[in-house]
C-alpha positions as CSV (number, residue, x, y, z in Angstrom):
1,M,23.4,4.1,-10.7
2,D,20.3,4.4,-12.3
3,K,17.3,5.7,-10.2
4,L,15.5,2.5,-10.3
5,H,18.2,0.4,-9.2
6,E,18.5,2.8,-5.9
7,Y,14.3,1.0,-4.9
8,P,14.9,-2.3,-2.7
9,H,11.8,-3.2,-4.3
10,S,11.2,-5.3,-7.8
11,L,9.5,-2.6,-10.9
12,K,6.2,-5.3,-10.2
13,T,5.6,-3.7,-7.0
14,M,5.9,-0.1,-8.1
15,V,3.5,-0.6,-10.9
16,V,1.2,-2.7,-8.6
17,A,1.2,-0.2,-6.2
18,I,1.0,3.0,-8.5
19,E,-2.2,1.1,-10.2
20,K,-3.7,0.1,-6.8
21,Y,-3.5,3.5,-5.9
22,Y,-4.9,4.7,-9.2
23,A,-7.9,2.2,-8.9
24,G,-8.4,4.3,-5.4
25,E,-7.0,2.4,-2.7
26,P,-5.4,3.8,0.3
27,I,-2.1,4.7,0.1
28,K,-1.5,3.8,3.9
29,L,-3.0,0.4,3.2
30,I,-1.0,-0.5,0.0
31,C,2.5,0.3,1.9
32,R,1.1,-2.1,4.5
33,E,0.1,-5.0,2.0
34,L,3.3,-4.4,0.0
35,E,5.5,-3.7,2.3
36,I,6.8,-0.4,1.0
37,D,7.5,2.9,3.0
38,P,4.6,5.5,2.4
39,L,7.8,8.0,1.4
40,T,9.3,5.9,-1.0
41,F,5.5,5.1,-2.2
42,N,5.1,9.5,-2.9
43,C,8.3,9.9,-4.5
44,W,7.7,6.5,-7.4
45,L,4.0,8.7,-7.6
46,A,5.9,11.7,-8.0
47,E,8.7,10.6,-10.4
48,Y,7.0,7.7,-11.8
49,R,3.3,9.2,-12.0
50,H,3.1,10.2,-16.1
51,I,4.3,6.6,-17.0
52,A,2.1,5.2,-14.5
53,V,-1.1,7.1,-16.4
54,E,-0.2,5.9,-19.8
55,F,0.6,2.5,-19.0
56,I,-2.8,2.6,-17.0
57,D,-4.6,4.0,-20.1
58,L,-2.9,1.4,-22.9
59,K,-3.8,-1.5,-20.5
60,A,-7.6,-0.1,-21.1
61,E,-7.1,-0.5,-25.3
62,N,-5.0,-2.9,-25.3
63,E,-8.2,-4.5,-23.4
64,K,-10.8,-2.9,-25.3
65,L,-9.2,-4.6,-28.6
66,R,-9.1,-7.7,-27.2
67,K,-12.6,-7.6,-26.8
68,M,-13.4,-6.3,-30.2
69,F,-10.9,-8.9,-32.1
70,V,-12.7,-12.2,-30.0
71,D,-15.7,-10.4,-31.5
72,L,-15.1,-10.0,-34.9
73,T,-13.3,-13.5,-34.9
74,L,-17.0,-14.8,-33.6
75,K,-18.8,-13.0,-36.1
76,Y,-16.3,-14.2,-38.9
77,Q,-16.9,-18.3,-37.7
78,H,-20.3,-17.5,-37.4
79,D,-20.5,-16.4,-40.9
80,T,-18.5,-18.5,-42.3
81,K,-19.7,-21.8,-41.1
82,V,-23.6,-20.1,-41.9
83,D,-22.0,-19.6,-45.7
84,H,-20.8,-23.3,-45.3
85,D,-24.2,-24.8,-44.7
86,G,-26.0,-23.2,-47.5
87,P,-29.1,-20.4,-48.1
88,E,-31.2,-23.3,-46.6
89,S,-30.1,-23.9,-43.3
90,K,-30.5,-19.9,-42.8
């Protein structure tokens, strides 16, 4: 059986728990909040730490790219509007 299926918790719970840990939340609080045994959490952390770190980095990069896209889209829309209005409206 796949190790992931040995846990009675969902993958989402695992991800949320590890994200909270890396955001600085105490393990005791995380475990109480999500109803996870601290030993289970420590096993998750030991086994999936590298994946969690990469996932968190990818989420941060995705957010950065999303903001860049929005900024460029707004700039393009502004520049296009100025071009269509003609030089006298500048």
